[in-house]
C-alpha positions as CSV (number, residue, x, y, z in Angstrom):
1,M,15.7,2.2,-11.6
2,N,15.4,0.0,-14.6
3,E,13.7,1.1,-17.9
4,L,10.5,-0.8,-17.2
5,M,10.1,0.6,-13.7
6,Q,10.7,4.1,-15.1
7,T,8.1,3.6,-17.9
8,V,5.5,2.3,-15.4
9,A,6.2,5.2,-13.0
10,E,5.9,7.8,-15.8
11,N,2.6,6.3,-17.0
12,L,1.1,6.2,-13.5
13,K,2.1,9.8,-12.9
14,R,0.6,10.8,-16.3
15,N,-2.7,9.2,-15.1
16,G,-2.8,11.1,-11.9
17,F,-1.1,8.7,-9.5
18,E,1.5,9.8,-6.9
19,V,4.4,7.5,-7.4
20,Y,7.3,6.5,-5.1
21,T,10.1,4.2,-6.2
22,V,12.4,2.4,-3.8
23,A,15.2,-0.1,-4.1
24,T,14.3,-2.7,-1.5
25,A,11.3,-4.4,0.2
26,D,12.2,-2.8,3.5
27,E,12.3,0.7,1.9
28,A,8.8,0.0,0.4
29,K,7.5,-1.0,3.8
30,Q,8.9,2.0,5.5
31,K,7.6,4.3,2.8
32,A,4.1,2.8,3.1
33,L,4.2,3.2,6.9
34,S,5.3,6.9,6.5
35,L,2.3,7.7,4.2
36,I,-0.5,6.1,6.3
37,Q,-2.0,8.4,8.9
38,P,-2.4,7.1,12.5
39,D,-6.2,7.7,12.5
40,W,-6.8,5.7,9.3
41,N,-8.6,2.4,9.0
42,V,-6.6,0.4,6.4
43,G,-8.3,-2.0,4.1
44,V,-6.3,-5.0,2.8
45,G,-7.4,-7.3,0.1
46,G,-5.6,-10.3,-1.2
47,S,-2.3,-8.5,-1.9
48,M,0.6,-10.9,-1.6
49,T,3.0,-7.9,-1.7
50,I,1.5,-6.5,1.4
51,R,1.8,-9.9,3.1
52,Q,5.4,-10.4,2.0
53,L,6.4,-7.0,3.2
54,G,5.0,-7.7,6.7
55,L,3.0,-4.5,6.3
56,T,-0.2,-5.8,7.9
57,E,1.7,-6.8,11.1
58,A,3.6,-3.5,11.2
59,L,0.3,-1.5,10.9
60,E,-1.3,-3.5,13.6
61,A,1.7,-3.0,15.8
62,A,1.3,0.7,15.2
63,G,-2.2,0.5,16.5
64,L,-4.1,0.9,13.2
65,T,-7.3,-0.8,12.5
66,I,-6.9,-3.3,9.6
67,T,-9.9,-4.5,7.6
68,T,-9.4,-7.5,5.4
69,V,-11.7,-7.5,2.3
70,K,-12.0,-10.4,-0.1
71,A,-12.3,-9.3,-3.8
72,E,-15.7,-11.1,-4.2
73,E,-17.1,-9.1,-1.2
74,D,-16.5,-5.6,-2.4
75,W,-13.3,-4.7,-4.2
76,R,-14.1,-1.0,-4.0
77,C,-13.4,-1.1,-0.2
78,V,-9.7,-2.1,-0.6
79,K,-8.0,1.2,0.1
80,A,-6.7,3.2,3.0
81,V,-9.5,5.4,4.3
82,R,-10.0,8.0,7.0
83,R,-12.2,7.0,9.9
């Protein structure tokens, strides 16, 4: 992990975030999939990272409900939530 990533991870942890670092895009996708529970409804905003990882398609293939929310509609809804 480079110095910038380490600094960002430490700052996020210090502010109460649970942080996972991975080396590749595929590892990021697999980590995200491992954290999301099967009974969750997942909200997706305009994240290009999520799109580039193919995470939305992977979640739909796993049978999860995906909700796309545009920032101007309600940015507070963009998160994974329990049904």
